[in-house]
All heavy atoms as an XYZ file, in Angstrom:
698
protein
N     108.839    102.459    112.671
C     108.102    101.484    111.911
C     108.895    101.128    110.690
O     109.548    101.940    110.038
C     106.755    102.107    111.472
C     105.970    101.155    110.617
S     104.516    101.730    109.727
C     103.927    103.140    110.540
N     108.775     99.830    110.321
C     109.453     99.320    109.158
C     108.427     98.594    108.285
O     107.661     97.763    108.778
C     110.572     98.324    109.544
C     111.258     97.693    108.385
C     112.326     96.712    108.835
C     112.955     96.016    107.697
N     113.939     95.030    108.084
N     108.379     98.955    107.017
C     107.478     98.241    106.080
C     108.132     96.991    105.618
O     109.239     97.041    105.033
C     107.082     99.177    104.891
C     106.212     98.448    103.926
C     106.400    100.436    105.420
N     107.478     95.853    105.762
C     108.075     94.552    105.385
C     107.441     93.992    104.103
O     107.989     93.090    103.501
C     108.036     93.519    106.495
C     108.864     93.947    107.667
C     106.596     93.203    106.911
N     106.264     94.537    103.711
C     105.620     94.067    102.506
C     104.652     95.081    101.998
O     103.983     95.778    102.780
C     104.850     92.772    102.821
O     104.229     92.234    101.676
N     104.580     95.247    100.679
C     103.567     96.098    100.039
C     102.672     95.191     99.211
O     103.188     94.356     98.449
C     104.263     97.112     99.116
C     105.213     98.114     99.769
C     105.983     98.917     98.765
C     104.406     99.044    100.717
N     101.381     95.386     99.367
C     100.418     94.389     98.763
C      99.296     95.140     98.071
O      98.783     96.151     98.526
C      99.814     93.554     99.908
C     100.869     92.958    100.787
O     101.627     92.091    100.386
N     101.013     93.470    101.985
N      98.878     94.551     96.892
C      97.732     95.020     96.176
C      96.911     93.809     95.805
O      97.387     92.683     95.853
C      98.097     95.876     94.941
C      98.957     95.077     93.945
C      98.797     97.140     95.412
C      99.207     95.822     92.673
N      95.663     94.072     95.384
C      94.803     92.941     94.992
C      93.865     93.290     93.870
O      93.569     94.454     93.608
N      93.380     92.242     93.216
C      92.377     92.367     92.141
C      91.031     92.036     92.717
O      90.941     91.359     93.775
C      92.714     91.292     91.064
C      94.015     91.590     90.322
C      93.988     92.826     89.452
O      92.889     93.194     88.938
O      95.060     93.422     89.272
N      89.985     92.524     92.084
C      88.629     92.155     92.534
C      88.422     90.642     92.235
O      88.890     90.149     91.204
C      87.584     92.936     91.770
C      87.571     94.378     92.114
C      86.500     95.090     91.329
C      86.593     96.618     91.526
N      85.585     97.302     90.707
N      87.707     89.962     93.132
C      87.357     88.582     92.900
C      85.910     88.335     93.264
O      85.410     88.958     94.193
C      88.214     87.657     93.795
C      89.628     87.500     93.396
C      90.237     86.362     94.168
N      91.716     86.381     94.117
C      92.480     85.587     94.802
N      91.959     84.659     95.580
N      93.804     85.668     94.735
N      85.327     87.404     92.582
C      83.972     86.989     92.918
C      84.118     85.688     93.763
O      84.727     84.727     93.301
C      83.136     86.733     91.691
C      81.654     86.517     91.836
C      81.034     87.757     92.439
C      81.033     86.199     90.513
N      83.546     85.664     94.945
C      83.581     84.498     95.796
C      82.184     84.174     96.255
O      81.263     85.029     96.224
C      84.516     84.714     97.027
C      85.931     84.974     96.596
C      84.002     85.824     97.905
N      82.006     82.950     96.731
C      80.739     82.582     97.344
C      80.878     82.724     98.856
O      81.756     82.101     99.457
C      80.335     81.114     96.983
C      79.048     80.729     97.679
C      80.189     80.977     95.490
N      80.059     83.571     99.455
C      80.105     83.839    100.894
C      78.679     83.651    101.420
O      77.781     84.352    100.993
C      80.638     85.200    101.191
C      80.591     85.606    102.610
C      79.742     86.495    103.173
C      81.422     85.111    103.672
N      80.012     86.608    104.524
C      81.049     85.738    104.875
C      82.481     84.189    103.727
C      81.660     85.547    106.108
C      83.076     83.995    104.937
C      82.682     84.647    106.106
N      78.498     82.677    102.327
C      77.192     82.380    102.933
C      76.126     82.172    101.846
O      75.013     82.653    101.958
C      76.819     83.503    103.872
C      77.764     83.630    105.041
C      77.329     84.652    106.046
N      78.234     84.574    107.176
C      78.188     85.472    108.191
N      77.281     86.408    108.173
N      79.050     85.384    109.149
N      76.520     81.430    100.829
C      75.621     81.017     99.791
C      75.315     82.094     98.756
O      74.444     81.870     97.872
N      76.014     83.242     98.772
C      75.781     84.281     97.829
C      77.080     84.645     97.107
O      78.163     84.566     97.705
C      75.249     85.535     98.498
C      73.883     85.346     99.131
C      73.410     86.648     99.737
C      72.066     86.464    100.371
N      71.508     87.660    100.980
N      76.952     85.063     95.854
C      78.135     85.608     95.157
C      78.443     86.977     95.626
O      77.547     87.844     95.682
C      77.870     85.628     93.603
C      77.814     84.257     92.981
O      78.481     83.328     93.465
N      77.041     84.138     91.965
N      79.705     87.231     96.050
C      80.117     88.506     96.570
C      81.417     88.908     95.929
O      82.324     88.127     95.802
C      80.345     88.397     98.124
C      80.861     89.713     98.689
C      79.088     87.925     98.833
N      81.443     90.146     95.499
C      82.697     90.686     94.960
C      83.546     91.287     96.086
O      83.028     91.957     96.976
C      82.390     91.774     93.951
C      83.553     92.164     93.075
C      83.158     93.140     91.950
O      82.412     94.069     92.216
O      83.599     92.892     90.844
N      84.870     90.980     96.106
C      85.739     91.403     97.159
C      87.138     91.773     96.623
O      87.526     91.309     95.591
C      85.894     90.355     98.266
O      86.760     90.837     99.331
C      86.472     89.067     97.742
N      87.797     92.638     97.359
C      89.167     92.996     97.010
C      90.132     92.623     98.110
O      91.228     93.142     98.205
N      89.709     91.776     99.069
C      90.499     91.468    100.231
C      91.758     90.621     99.953
O      92.717     90.698    100.696
C      89.644     90.788    101.340
C      90.400     90.865    102.694
C      89.309     89.374    100.949
C      89.634     90.495    103.876
N      91.763     89.892     98.874
C      92.875     89.001     98.561
C      94.037     89.802     97.965
O      93.982     90.263     96.836
C      92.457     87.911     97.641
C      91.396     87.050     98.196
C      90.060     87.159     97.752
C      91.663     86.115     99.201
C      89.071     86.400     98.287
C      90.663     85.326     99.741
C      89.338     85.457     99.304
N      95.049     90.070     98.771
C      96.209     90.906     98.361
C      97.451     90.025     98.221
O      97.634     88.996     98.851
C      96.496     91.965     99.428
C      95.310     92.754     99.914
C      94.839     93.724     98.853
C      93.735     94.578     99.430
N      92.953     95.279     98.450
N      98.364     90.434     97.317
C      99.592     89.786     97.057
C     100.740     90.812     97.116
O     100.536     91.949     96.720
C      99.630     89.081     95.722
O      98.621     88.075     95.658
N     101.883     90.391     97.549
C     103.063     91.262     97.627
C     103.512     91.656     96.248
O     103.441     90.877     95.303
C     104.162     90.561     98.397
N     103.996     92.887     96.141
C     104.571     93.406     94.919
C     106.062     93.696     95.157
O     106.459     93.951     96.282
C     103.857     94.666     94.426
C     102.424     94.336     94.047
C     103.883     95.783     95.432
N     106.824     93.666     94.105
C     108.230     94.063     94.186
C     108.333     95.506     93.827
O     107.748     95.948     92.871
C     109.078     93.189     93.237
C     109.094     91.715     93.635
C     110.056     90.947     92.773
C     109.936     89.501     92.980
N     110.479     89.022     94.199
N     109.052     96.263     94.626
C     109.271     97.666     94.333
C     108.187     98.521     94.940
O     107.274     98.053     95.637
N     108.305     99.823     94.696
C     107.400    100.777     95.300
C     105.987    100.781     94.678
O     105.858    100.427     93.550
C     108.113    102.110     95.117
C     108.935    101.918     93.913
C     109.370    100.472     93.889
N     105.054    101.225     95.468
C     103.703    101.466     94.935
C     103.324    102.857     95.446
O     103.801    103.360     96.445
C     102.679    100.423     95.405
C     102.621    100.282     96.933
C     102.927     99.078     94.774
C     101.611     99.302     97.427
N     102.430    103.526     94.664
C     102.056    104.900     94.982
C     100.863    104.921     95.904
O      99.841    104.288     95.669
C     101.717    105.642     93.669
C     101.274    107.060     93.858
C     102.376    107.955     94.448
C     100.746    107.655     92.576
N     101.009    105.616     97.012
C      99.889    105.849     97.906
C      99.330    107.257     97.630
O     100.009    108.246     97.863
C     100.334    105.762     99.362
C      99.290    106.135    100.407
C      98.025    105.324    100.252
C      99.890    106.063    101.812
N      98.147    107.263     97.068
C      97.539    108.561     96.748
C      96.596    108.973     97.844
O      96.424    108.319     98.841
N      95.940    110.092     97.659
C      94.991    110.618     98.657
C      93.830    109.676     98.910
O      93.296    109.598    100.032
C      94.502    111.999     98.229
C      93.623    112.681     99.239
C      93.204    114.021     98.787
C      92.272    114.678     99.844
N      91.810    115.971     99.429
N      93.403    108.988     97.886
C      92.165    108.143     97.982
C      92.486    106.633     98.152
O      91.592    105.864     98.399
C      91.295    108.335     96.784
C      90.784    109.758     96.645
C      89.792    110.110     97.705
O      88.915    109.282     98.012
O      89.836    111.248     98.207
N      93.750    106.249     97.968
C      94.025    104.799     98.083
C      95.377    104.453     97.432
O      96.147    105.320     97.043
N      95.661    103.188     97.378
C      96.891    102.637     96.814
C      96.699    102.405     95.316
O      95.744    101.724     94.933
C      97.277    101.344     97.546
C      98.534    100.767     96.930
C      97.477    101.584     99.043
N      97.606    102.945     94.524
C      97.530    102.776     93.091
C      97.579    101.269     92.722
O      98.311    100.554     93.293
C      98.678    103.489     92.437
C      98.608    103.558     90.923
C      99.762    104.361     90.309
O     100.815    103.811     90.103
O      99.522    105.554     90.112
N      96.704    100.905     91.810
C      96.626     99.520     91.276
C      96.012     98.552     92.237
O      95.966     97.350     91.961
C      97.977     99.003     90.796
C      98.551     99.818     89.648
C      99.887     99.303     89.174
O     100.424     98.333     89.699
N     100.455    100.011     88.197
N      95.535     99.013     93.417
C      94.854     98.109     94.361
C      93.343     98.322     94.139
O      92.864     99.456     93.979
C      95.184     98.502     95.801
C      94.543     97.567     96.829
O      94.563     96.334     96.533
O      94.029     98.018     97.820
N      92.607     97.220     94.060
C      91.166     97.277     93.816
C      90.385     97.285     95.123
O      90.572     96.422     95.947
C      90.739     96.097     92.947
C      91.153     96.305     91.536
O      90.496     97.016     90.790
N      92.290     95.713     91.152
N      89.566     98.266     95.300
C      88.686     98.392     96.444
C      87.232     98.266     95.972
O      86.833     98.964     95.019
C      88.880     99.755     97.151
C      87.906     99.917     98.321
C      90.308     99.878     97.627
N      86.467     97.359     96.580
C      85.147     97.116     96.087
C      84.127     98.046     96.775
O      83.301     98.681     96.116
C      84.743     95.612     96.292
C      83.307     95.349     95.976
C      85.653     94.742     95.473
N      84.150     98.113     98.094
C      83.143     98.872     98.827
C      83.781    100.153     99.371
O      84.312    100.217    100.445
C      82.587     98.035     99.955
C      81.392     98.639    100.637
O      81.102     99.854    100.359
O      80.730     97.968    101.450
N      83.676    101.217     98.610
C      84.283    102.537     99.001
C      83.546    103.213    100.145
O      84.058    104.185    100.666
C      84.331    103.411     97.778
C      85.284    102.882     96.747
C      86.278    103.950     96.306
N      87.251    103.382     95.423
C      88.546    103.360     95.720
N      88.981    103.850     96.884
N      89.410    102.842     94.891
N      82.445    102.666    100.565
C      81.778    103.226    101.782
C      82.628    102.965    103.007
O      82.597    103.762    103.959
C      80.370    102.643    101.965
C      79.399    102.982    100.941
C      78.064    102.247    101.092
N      78.315    100.815    101.030
C      77.772     99.905    101.863
N      76.949    100.291    102.832
N      78.058     98.658    101.776
N      83.314    101.850    103.023
C      84.096    101.450    104.219
C      85.577    101.257    103.976
O      86.354    101.042    104.899
C      83.476    100.168    104.819
C      82.124    100.405    105.382
C      83.435     99.027    103.805
N      86.057    101.358    102.711
C      87.448    101.211    102.380
C      87.880    102.286    101.460
O      87.131    102.671    100.538
C      87.695     99.839    101.702
C      87.266     98.671    102.550
N      87.897     98.249    103.682
C      86.249     97.800    102.396
C      87.311     97.195    104.188
N      86.269     96.916    103.428
N      89.102    102.713    101.526
C      89.624    103.740    100.674
C      89.153    105.105    101.093
O      88.452    105.291    102.141
N      89.530    106.120    100.334
C      89.166    107.501    100.680
C      90.261    108.142    101.540
O      91.206    107.472    101.960
N      90.146    109.415    101.756
C      91.216    110.151    102.460
C      91.410    109.681    103.855
O      92.520    109.850    104.413
C      90.905    111.644    102.407
O      89.694    111.946    103.080
N      90.431    109.120    104.539
C      90.615    108.658    105.919
C      90.987    107.177    106.021
O      91.343    106.686    107.066
C      89.307    108.850    106.726
C      89.069    110.319    106.959
O      90.038    111.140    107.008
O      87.846    110.684    107.077
N      90.878    106.425    104.885
C      91.117    104.971    104.894
C      91.915    104.606    103.608
O      91.599    103.573    102.963
C      89.833    104.251    104.988
C      89.028    104.506    106.245
C      87.716    103.804    106.243
C      86.693    104.368    105.353
N      85.975    105.529    105.645
N      92.877    105.413    103.219
C      93.533    105.193    101.938
C      94.448    103.957    101.893
O      94.667    103.377    100.867
C      94.391    106.425    101.582
N      94.915    103.528    103.080
C      95.831    102.374    103.153
C      95.471    101.595    104.438
O      95.040    102.153    105.425
C      97.302    102.800    103.147
C      97.651    103.550    104.425
C      98.217    101.616    102.979
N      95.605    100.285    104.346
C      95.399     99.408    105.522
C      96.717     98.782    105.861
O      97.269     98.022    105.101
C      94.329     98.387    105.222
C      94.118     97.352    106.293
C      94.070     97.713    107.611
C      93.998     95.994    105.949
C      93.924     96.723    108.618
C      93.761     95.049    106.937
C      93.766     95.434    108.263
O      93.576     94.473    109.236
N      97.251     99.127    107.055
C      98.455     98.516    107.540
C      98.160     97.522    108.629
O      97.168     97.584    109.329
N      99.038     96.543    108.771
C      98.829     95.501    109.769
C     100.192     95.202    110.446
O     101.193     95.039    109.754
C      98.273     94.220    109.134
C      97.586     93.308    110.040
C      96.318     93.647    110.564
C      98.106     92.104    110.405
C      95.646     92.780    111.420
C      97.459     91.233    111.238
C      96.185     91.584    111.754
O      95.518     90.754    112.616
N     100.212     95.135    111.758
C     101.465     94.960    112.482
C     102.015     93.557    112.330
O     101.292     92.549    112.411
C     101.185     95.248    113.964
O     102.304     94.938    114.737
N     103.310     93.484    112.196
C     103.995     92.212    112.134
C     103.795     91.349    113.351
O     103.685     90.133    113.277
C     105.496     92.429    111.891
C     106.392     91.205    111.585
C     105.896     90.444    110.375
C     107.799     91.592    111.461
N     103.665     91.989    114.505
C     103.402     91.274    115.765
C     102.100     90.493    115.703
O     101.982     89.416    116.322
C     103.413     92.211    116.982
C     104.765     92.750    117.345
C     105.144     93.974    116.573
O     104.252     94.712    116.051
O     106.359     94.224    116.426
N     101.108     91.008    115.020
C      99.844     90.299    114.905
C     100.021     88.983    114.076
O      99.362     87.959    114.373
C      98.762     91.154    114.308
C      98.405     92.340    115.168
N      97.837     92.190    116.404
C      98.550     93.674    114.984
C      97.625     93.387    116.941
N      98.034     94.288    116.094
N     100.828     89.056    113.111
C     101.131     87.842    112.326
C     101.755     86.751    113.219
O     101.330     85.619    113.203
C     102.100     88.089    111.155
C     101.421     88.473    109.881
C     101.085     89.800    109.583
C     101.097     87.482    108.936
C     100.454     90.100    108.406
C     100.476     87.799    107.783
C     100.114     89.096    107.509
O      99.488     89.412    106.340
N     102.670     87.188    114.070
C     103.299     86.239    114.990
C     102.276     85.625    115.916
O     102.251     84.377    116.109
C     104.361     86.948    115.846
O     105.338     87.537    114.931
C     105.085     85.986    116.777
N     101.371     86.424    116.416
C     100.305     85.929    117.342
C      99.426     84.893    116.614
O      99.235     83.787    117.123
C      99.458     87.090    117.798
C      98.228     86.685    118.570
C      98.313     86.274    119.893
C      96.967     86.662    117.975
C      97.181     85.892    120.584
C      95.837     86.281    118.647
C      95.955     85.873    119.976
O      94.852     85.493    120.645
N      98.978     85.219    115.404
C      98.051     84.338    114.691
C      98.808     83.077    114.190
O      98.164     82.011    114.057
C      97.303     85.062    113.591
C      96.204     85.908    114.094
C      96.318     87.295    114.097
C      95.041     85.375    114.726
C      95.291     88.094    114.602
C      94.065     86.129    115.211
C      94.175     87.512    115.136
N     100.064     83.182    113.815
C     100.823     82.032    113.414
C     100.912     80.992    114.489
O     100.840     79.793    114.252
C     102.200     82.443    112.969
C     102.355     82.983    111.604
C     103.828     83.299    111.286
C     103.989     83.879    109.927
N     105.400     84.164    109.650
N     101.004     81.492    115.744
C     101.061     80.539    116.877
C      99.691     79.862    117.080
O      99.656     78.688    117.498
C     101.422     81.293    118.154
C     102.894     81.684    118.158
O     103.716     80.975    117.581
N     103.210     82.783    118.821
N      98.590     80.512    116.741
C      97.280     79.907    116.837
C      96.999     78.939    115.675
O      96.250     77.944    115.880
C      96.218     80.995    116.883
C      96.143     81.899    118.116
C      95.050     82.953    117.930
C      95.834     81.039    119.347
N      97.490     79.212    114.527
C      97.194     78.460    113.318
C      98.440     78.174    112.545
O      98.663     78.651    111.436
C      96.192     79.278    112.409
C      94.947     79.681    113.142
N      93.927     78.840    113.380
C      94.594     80.882    113.680
C      92.981     79.502    114.052
N      93.350     80.717    114.246
N      99.328     77.329    113.098
C     100.631     77.109    112.434
C     100.583     76.382    111.096
O     101.546     76.408    110.320
C     101.387     76.262    113.487
C     100.331     75.597    114.346
C      99.153     76.562    114.340
N      99.476     75.713    110.766
C      99.411     74.900    109.550
C      98.988     75.746    108.346
O      99.039     75.260    107.189
C      98.483     73.773    109.707
C      98.987     72.728    110.710
C      98.097     71.556    110.805
C      98.678     70.579    111.839
N      97.819     69.361    111.985
N      98.589     77.007    108.531
C      98.194     77.838    107.424
C      99.422     78.288    106.638
O     100.548     78.340    107.138
C      97.486     79.129    107.907
C      96.104     78.954    108.476
C      95.517     80.295    108.930
C      95.155     78.337    107.420
N      99.188     78.585    105.316
C     100.230     79.121    104.453
C     100.276     80.624    104.677
O      99.519     81.370    104.069
C      99.938     78.757    103.020
C     100.971     79.340    102.109
O     102.090     79.612    102.470
O     100.641     79.485    100.873
N     101.181     81.042    105.545
C     101.226     82.474    105.934
C     101.965     83.309    104.900
O     103.121     83.115    104.606
C     101.884     82.599    107.305
C     100.963     82.114    108.375
C     100.945     80.853    108.882
C      99.936     82.806    108.972
N      99.912     80.729    109.788
C      99.271     81.959    109.905
C      99.457     84.127    108.881
C      98.196     82.316    110.673
C      98.387     84.525    109.666
C      97.782     83.647    110.560
N     101.249     84.310    104.337
C     101.808     85.245    103.372
C     101.367     86.622    103.775
O     100.214     86.829    104.183
C     101.269     84.946    101.946
C     101.536     83.532    101.435
C     102.993     83.257    101.202
O     103.727     84.173    100.745
N     103.455     82.102    101.545
N     102.266     87.604    103.645
C     101.879     88.964    103.913
C     100.782     89.389    102.973
O     100.783     89.017    101.794
C     103.101     89.932    103.782
C     104.086     89.697    104.829
C     105.402     89.373    104.510
C     103.781     89.810    106.194
C     106.391     89.186    105.497
C     104.732     89.605    107.174
C     106.007     89.273    106.827
N      99.781     90.140    103.467
C      98.651     90.551    102.679
C      97.416     89.697    102.929
O      96.350     90.020    102.467
N      97.576     88.597    103.714
C      96.434     87.693    103.824
C      95.325     88.252    104.747
O      94.227     87.716    104.794
C      96.874     86.304    104.315
C      97.456     86.238    105.692
S      98.066     84.601    106.076
C      96.583     83.613    106.106
N      95.630     89.345    105.434
C      94.579     89.994    106.226
C      93.961     91.190    105.447
O      93.222     91.957    105.977
C      95.144     90.532    107.545
C      95.489     89.441    108.510
C      96.803     89.073    108.728
C      94.470     88.760    109.189
C      97.119     88.042    109.654
C      94.811     87.703    110.111
C      96.131     87.368    110.303
N      94.298     91.310    104.159
C      93.771     92.342    103.308
C      94.535     93.631    103.373
O      94.105     94.641    102.820
N      95.700     93.589    104.022
C      96.437     94.847    104.177
C      97.280     95.218    102.962
O      97.650     94.331    102.219
C      97.336     94.765    105.411
C      98.568     93.896    105.282
C      98.346     92.431    105.599
O      97.171     91.963    105.568
O      99.309     91.738    105.855
N      97.519     96.486    102.778
C      98.358     96.991    101.702
C      99.788     96.906    102.142
O     100.694     96.868    101.365
C      98.002     98.409    101.341
C      96.598     98.569    100.839
O      95.781     99.157    101.475
N      96.311     97.961     99.702
């Protein structure tokens, strides 16, 4: 396995289905190393700890092959690593 991007995100308030929802899914690449701790990625914001973060879900990885697949389906999108919410 090769890591091609490390991503973290800030909490954001968005409108989803007519309601204000806080989310941490919007991730951006960082330069240099980031610390992966037992409970999550340092400086990454996780909103719903019931389903994200913790010792069993401390990091979310996504395969580069999946990016290739989705790029073929949606070639006009601005493809950036982290857009699936992965660290």
